[in-house]
Residue, then its C-alpha position, 0 to 999 in steps of 0.5 A: x006718950x012713952x013709946x017703947x022702941x026696939x034698939x038692938x038684940x041683947x047679944x049686941x050689948x057686950x059687957x064693957x064692949x062697943x056701944x050701940x049708937x042710935x039717934x034721938x030727938x032732944x030739945x028739938x034736934x036729932x042727937x046721937x045717943x049710945x047704949x052699953x052693957x055694964x055689970x049685966x045691965x043695959x044703960x043708955x045716954x045722950x052721946x054728949x060730954x057735959x064739959x064741952x058738948x062733944x061726943x064721947x067716942x075715942x073711936x067709933x062706938x068706943x066710950x069705955x076706957x081700957x078697964x071697961x069701968x068708966x065712960x070716958x070722953x076722948x076730948x078732955x078726959x071727963x069720966x062718967x059712971x056707966x051705971x048712972x052717968x054721973x061725973x066721976x072725974x075730970x072736967x065734967x059738969x054734972x051727969x050724962x043725960x040718961x035714956x030709959x032702957x028695958x030688956x025682954x025676950x032677947x031685945x033691948x028697948x029704949x023709951x021714946x026720947x021726948x022725955x029726956x032730962x039731965x040726971x040730978x047731981 
């Protein structure tokens, strides 16, 4: 069953702004995830770098680089595309684990996490 769960109001996701954090169940564990807005669309990922399983944030809820064009791991500089989660440079191995979002009537929803899978690369 793929349950639709409310995450935040549409206005909470600002283009290139702070991420909205949330918890998901992934591989039997509670893990941190985040949602961002990029090129007008909401995107969400498991907050786990593929180089070393650490959260990306360089400050709480800050995952974009200064340009707002890349998701950047604060620990070792791995860069990911905000729209796909694919590795764009640095020491990453593959892509971030994507979480399906939808947006309707001013609310962003995430689709239940039992189904999370790594992106193909």
